[in-house]
TORKOL-4160 file (C-alpha; in steps of 0.2 Angstrom, whole numbers, padded with zeros to 4 digits, m for minus):
161
<pt num="1" X="m0238" Y="m0459" Z="0078"/>
<pt num="2" X="m0244" Y="m0442" Z="0073"/>
<pt num="3" X="m0234" Y="m0429" Z="0063"/>
<pt num="4" X="m0235" Y="m0411" Z="0069"/>
<pt num="5" X="m0235" Y="m0397" Z="0056"/>
<pt num="6" X="m0234" Y="m0379" Z="0059"/>
<pt num="7" X="m0250" Y="m0369" Z="0054"/>
<pt num="8" X="m0247" Y="m0352" Z="0047"/>
<pt num="9" X="m0264" Y="m0344" Z="0042"/>
<pt num="10" X="m0265" Y="m0335" Z="0025"/>
<pt num="11" X="m0248" Y="m0341" Z="0019"/>
<pt num="12" X="m0245" Y="m0338" Z="0001"/>
<pt num="13" X="m0233" Y="m0347" Z="m0011"/>
<pt num="14" X="m0224" Y="m0330" Z="m0013"/>
<pt num="15" X="m0219" Y="m0330" Z="0005"/>
<pt num="16" X="m0210" Y="m0347" Z="0002"/>
<pt num="17" X="m0201" Y="m0340" Z="m0013"/>
<pt num="18" X="m0196" Y="m0325" Z="m0003"/>
<pt num="19" X="m0189" Y="m0336" Z="0011"/>
<pt num="20" X="m0179" Y="m0346" Z="m0001"/>
<pt num="21" X="m0172" Y="m0330" Z="m0009"/>
<pt num="22" X="m0167" Y="m0324" Z="0009"/>
<pt num="23" X="m0158" Y="m0340" Z="0012"/>
<pt num="24" X="m0149" Y="m0340" Z="m0005"/>
<pt num="25" X="m0144" Y="m0322" Z="m0002"/>
<pt num="26" X="m0137" Y="m0326" Z="0015"/>
<pt num="27" X="m0127" Y="m0341" Z="0008"/>
<pt num="28" X="m0119" Y="m0330" Z="m0006"/>
<pt num="29" X="m0115" Y="m0316" Z="0006"/>
<pt num="30" X="m0106" Y="m0327" Z="0017"/>
<pt num="31" X="m0097" Y="m0334" Z="0002"/>
<pt num="32" X="m0092" Y="m0317" Z="m0004"/>
<pt num="33" X="m0086" Y="m0312" Z="0013"/>
<pt num="34" X="m0075" Y="m0327" Z="0014"/>
<pt num="35" X="m0067" Y="m0323" Z="m0003"/>
<pt num="36" X="m0064" Y="m0305" Z="0002"/>
<pt num="37" X="m0056" Y="m0311" Z="0018"/>
<pt num="38" X="m0044" Y="m0323" Z="0009"/>
<pt num="39" X="m0039" Y="m0311" Z="m0004"/>
<pt num="40" X="m0033" Y="m0299" Z="0009"/>
<pt num="41" X="m0044" Y="m0284" Z="0005"/>
<pt num="42" X="m0051" Y="m0274" Z="0019"/>
<pt num="43" X="m0065" Y="m0261" Z="0021"/>
<pt num="44" X="m0061" Y="m0247" Z="0034"/>
<pt num="45" X="m0075" Y="m0244" Z="0047"/>
<pt num="46" X="m0083" Y="m0227" Z="0045"/>
<pt num="47" X="m0092" Y="m0216" Z="0057"/>
<pt num="48" X="m0104" Y="m0202" Z="0050"/>
<pt num="49" X="m0111" Y="m0189" Z="0060"/>
<pt num="50" X="m0119" Y="m0172" Z="0057"/>
<pt num="51" X="m0119" Y="m0156" Z="0068"/>
<pt num="52" X="m0127" Y="m0139" Z="0064"/>
<pt num="53" X="m0112" Y="m0133" Z="0053"/>
<pt num="54" X="m0106" Y="m0149" Z="0044"/>
<pt num="55" X="m0106" Y="m0167" Z="0040"/>
<pt num="56" X="m0091" Y="m0177" Z="0046"/>
<pt num="57" X="m0084" Y="m0194" Z="0041"/>
<pt num="58" X="m0071" Y="m0203" Z="0051"/>
<pt num="59" X="m0063" Y="m0218" Z="0043"/>
<pt num="60" X="m0051" Y="m0230" Z="0052"/>
<pt num="61" X="m0036" Y="m0231" Z="0041"/>
<pt num="62" X="m0021" Y="m0237" Z="0052"/>
<pt num="63" X="m0006" Y="m0241" Z="0042"/>
<pt num="64" X="m0012" Y="m0232" Z="0027"/>
<pt num="65" X="0001" Y="m0219" Z="0021"/>
<pt num="66" X="m0005" Y="m0201" Z="0016"/>
<pt num="67" X="0002" Y="m0204" Z="m0002"/>
<pt num="68" X="m0008" Y="m0220" Z="m0003"/>
<pt num="69" X="m0025" Y="m0211" Z="0000"/>
<pt num="70" X="m0035" Y="m0203" Z="m0014"/>
<pt num="71" X="m0050" Y="m0193" Z="m0010"/>
<pt num="72" X="m0062" Y="m0186" Z="m0024"/>
<pt num="73" X="m0078" Y="m0177" Z="m0024"/>
<pt num="74" X="m0088" Y="m0179" Z="m0040"/>
<pt num="75" X="m0106" Y="m0174" Z="m0043"/>
<pt num="76" X="m0111" Y="m0175" Z="m0025"/>
<pt num="77" X="m0102" Y="m0192" Z="m0022"/>
<pt num="78" X="m0087" Y="m0193" Z="m0011"/>
<pt num="79" X="m0075" Y="m0207" Z="m0016"/>
<pt num="80" X="m0061" Y="m0213" Z="m0004"/>
<pt num="81" X="m0048" Y="m0225" Z="m0011"/>
<pt num="82" X="m0033" Y="m0231" Z="m0002"/>
<pt num="83" X="m0021" Y="m0245" Z="0000"/>
<pt num="84" X="m0013" Y="m0253" Z="0015"/>
<pt num="85" X="0003" Y="m0262" Z="0009"/>
<pt num="86" X="0011" Y="m0277" Z="0017"/>
<pt num="87" X="0029" Y="m0272" Z="0022"/>
<pt num="88" X="0039" Y="m0288" Z="0021"/>
<pt num="89" X="0054" Y="m0284" Z="0033"/>
<pt num="90" X="0053" Y="m0302" Z="0039"/>
<pt num="91" X="0053" Y="m0317" Z="0029"/>
<pt num="92" X="0035" Y="m0324" Z="0026"/>
<pt num="93" X="0040" Y="m0341" Z="0033"/>
<pt num="94" X="0044" Y="m0334" Z="0050"/>
<pt num="95" X="0026" Y="m0328" Z="0052"/>
<pt num="96" X="0015" Y="m0339" Z="0064"/>
<pt num="97" X="0000" Y="m0329" Z="0061"/>
<pt num="98" X="m0006" Y="m0314" Z="0050"/>
<pt num="99" X="m0022" Y="m0306" Z="0056"/>
<pt num="100" X="m0021" Y="m0289" Z="0049"/>
<pt num="101" X="m0029" Y="m0286" Z="0032"/>
<pt num="102" X="m0019" Y="m0278" Z="0018"/>
<pt num="103" X="m0024" Y="m0272" Z="0001"/>
<pt num="104" X="m0034" Y="m0259" Z="m0007"/>
<pt num="105" X="m0051" Y="m0252" Z="m0003"/>
<pt num="106" X="m0064" Y="m0240" Z="m0011"/>
<pt num="107" X="m0078" Y="m0232" Z="m0001"/>
<pt num="108" X="m0091" Y="m0220" Z="m0009"/>
<pt num="109" X="m0104" Y="m0209" Z="m0001"/>
<pt num="110" X="m0118" Y="m0200" Z="m0009"/>
<pt num="111" X="m0119" Y="m0183" Z="m0001"/>
<pt num="112" X="m0135" Y="m0172" Z="0002"/>
<pt num="113" X="m0137" Y="m0157" Z="m0008"/>
<pt num="114" X="m0135" Y="m0146" Z="0008"/>
<pt num="115" X="m0116" Y="m0149" Z="0008"/>
<pt num="116" X="m0105" Y="m0136" Z="0002"/>
<pt num="117" X="m0093" Y="m0145" Z="m0010"/>
<pt num="118" X="m0081" Y="m0131" Z="m0012"/>
<pt num="119" X="m0074" Y="m0131" Z="0006"/>
<pt num="120" X="m0071" Y="m0149" Z="0010"/>
<pt num="121" X="m0057" Y="m0152" Z="0023"/>
<pt num="122" X="m0047" Y="m0169" Z="0026"/>
<pt num="123" X="m0035" Y="m0173" Z="0040"/>
<pt num="124" X="m0027" Y="m0189" Z="0047"/>
<pt num="125" X="m0022" Y="m0192" Z="0065"/>
<pt num="126" X="m0018" Y="m0208" Z="0074"/>
<pt num="127" X="m0024" Y="m0219" Z="0060"/>
<pt num="128" X="m0041" Y="m0210" Z="0059"/>
<pt num="129" X="m0045" Y="m0200" Z="0043"/>
<pt num="130" X="m0057" Y="m0186" Z="0046"/>
<pt num="131" X="m0067" Y="m0178" Z="0032"/>
<pt num="132" X="m0077" Y="m0162" Z="0036"/>
<pt num="133" X="m0090" Y="m0157" Z="0024"/>
<pt num="134" X="m0097" Y="m0140" Z="0028"/>
<pt num="135" X="m0116" Y="m0136" Z="0025"/>
<pt num="136" X="m0122" Y="m0123" Z="0014"/>
<pt num="137" X="m0128" Y="m0107" Z="0023"/>
<pt num="138" X="m0146" Y="m0109" Z="0018"/>
<pt num="139" X="m0146" Y="m0127" Z="0025"/>
<pt num="140" X="m0140" Y="m0122" Z="0042"/>
<pt num="141" X="m0154" Y="m0120" Z="0055"/>
<pt num="142" X="m0162" Y="m0103" Z="0058"/>
<pt num="143" X="m0169" Y="m0096" Z="0074"/>
<pt num="144" X="m0186" Y="m0087" Z="0073"/>
<pt num="145" X="m0187" Y="m0073" Z="0085"/>
<pt num="146" X="m0205" Y="m0067" Z="0088"/>
<pt num="147" X="m0207" Y="m0049" Z="0094"/>
<pt num="148" X="m0223" Y="m0044" Z="0102"/>
<pt num="149" X="m0227" Y="m0026" Z="0097"/>
<pt num="150" X="m0242" Y="m0014" Z="0100"/>
<pt num="151" X="m0256" Y="m0023" Z="0091"/>
<pt num="152" X="m0245" Y="m0032" Z="0078"/>
<pt num="153" X="m0233" Y="m0047" Z="0079"/>
<pt num="154" X="m0217" Y="m0046" Z="0069"/>
<pt num="155" X="m0207" Y="m0061" Z="0064"/>
<pt num="156" X="m0188" Y="m0060" Z="0061"/>
<pt num="157" X="m0177" Y="m0074" Z="0055"/>
<pt num="158" X="m0158" Y="m0074" Z="0059"/>
<pt num="159" X="m0145" Y="m0088" Z="0057"/>
<pt num="160" X="m0141" Y="m0097" Z="0073"/>
<pt num="161" X="m0123" Y="m0098" Z="0078"/>
């Protein structure tokens, strides 16, 4: 009986080490995820989008009270801390299943230099925390208007609105 082996041209020993490293990282990431799930911590999902005027972050924080949120802006880094507390109105032995996650979280985002850190706004509605970070005036897009004159072309820049 013949043994078949896979032929990979130009394979180096470093590729084998890289593959092993990927597998080990995957194992440790899976383990870290299961530890986080068992400890009850959670990480709120976030959507980040940008329009002509601002950068907007929307975090899902249902059940987190306003007094349990801490939003700070330090050196172009936005740090959002919070805690969703488990309210024990019922006895723990009466629960059949607890799937919601409780505990504290920290999310941090490095902001681009184009963000005006002086006029940040935050609001919460229906379990969604919205943080709006306006752009600096010089970072907003400009519309270039070309005027055709007699013999010379003039170019004028104005802020688009």
